N, C-alpha and C positions, 0 to 999 in steps of 0.2 A: 503492499500499500504506500503510494507516494504522498507525503506532507511536507509541510514547512509551517515555520511558526511564525505569528504574525508579533509587530512591536509589542504588544500589549499579552503576548504568551498563550495564544490560542492556536492550537493544531487545526491547519485546514487540509482536507483532503483534494488531490487532483487526480486525472487521469493522462496519460500522456502516451499516445500510441500513434503508430503512423511515421512514414518518414517525408521527409521533404519541407517545403516552405511551411513555417508553424502558422496555426490557428487556434486563438483562445476564446473559448466559449464560456461566459458568465451568465448564469440564469438570475433572473429576477427574484424578487421575495417569494419565499416557499417552492422554490423550483431547485431541486437536485440537479447534480450535473448531467443524469441520467435523461432529464427533460431533452437534451438535446441530442438524443440518439438517431433519430432519423439525420438530422444532420451530420453530426460524425461520423456516421456509417459512410454516407456518401464522400464527405471530404476526404476520409481515410483513402477509400477506393479510387479517388481523384489523383493520389499521389500528396497528400497533405501529411504535415504532422499535426495531430489535434490535441489540445491541453483542455480539459474542463474542469471547472473549479466548483467543490462545494463550499459554498458560503458557511460562515459560521454558525450554527446549530442548524445546517441543513444535510441532508444526505448521512456522508460518514464524517464530517468535519465535527470539530469538539463542540460540547454545548456546554458552555463557559457557566461559571455561576451566575445566577440571577437572569439567565438566557439574556446576555447584551445582545440584543439585537437592535440598538440604538442605531440611529440614522448615520451618526459620524463614525461607529465602528463599522459598519457594513460599506459606508463610504470607502473607509482606511483598508477594509479588506481587498477591494480590486485595484486602489491605488497602488498598493503592496506589489500585488500580482503585476500588474501593467510596468511598472517599474522596474521588477526584477527580472521581468523577460524583455523588456526593450523591444516590442514587435510591431507593426503596424496594426491598428485596432479600428474596428467598425462598431459602432453604438446603435443598436436596435430599440426602437422603443413603438408601442402602439399610441397612437397619438393621444389618447383620452385616459391613460392609464393614472389611476391616483397611487399607484405603489410606483412606478418609473416614469415620470412625466418624460412628454417629448422634451421639455425644457433643461431637464436634468441631460438627457443624452446629448442634447446641444452643446451645452456646457463642457461635459467631460469631453466632446470632440476638440472644442476650442482650445482646451489648455494642452493638448498633443498634437505637434505639427504632422504625426504620421497617422492620425484619425479621420475616421468619415463617421458620419451618421444619416441614418435612413429612420422615418418614421412611416408606420404601418397603420392605414384605417382599416376600419371593419374587424377587430380582434379585439380580444381582451388580452389581459396581463399576460397568459400562457402563450404568446404568438408563435414560438416554437412547436408548440402542438397545435394551436387554433388553424396557423396557416403555413403549414409546412413547406410549401412549395414557392411561397413569396418570400418566406425568410432563407431559404435554401439560396433562391435567385438572386437576393441582395448580397447574399456572402460569395456567392461567386462571381457575381460582378465586380465588388470590393477586390477580390483577389486577382483580378484580371491586370 
């Protein structure tokens, strides 16, 4: 099991499969790494290295005391991962999500010169499951 420890001592689990250009998949609130399975398999088959993170208290990552799911901790988790990997980043967001608003994705992309953002209409917070084809198409386009 692959893990790394955050700055505040929480062990985060991630998967790292395949070879080739890296793709990092971070699910939104309540989404484990497995929620990307449709995209993960397709990207590996297309020749990419695919890294998927279980955020704190999600999937196989540690459940810290008091279930520290505060927005600042969750935000720090993905910032730590993106900073450690130093890879181009695509931020996907459903336009009207209350949990990961499109504005958050736009901000995240604005602070990383190697990032892009795609906003999807007509899907819920679990967009990788709600619209797997649209999400896969956005990822493939970004990787070109």
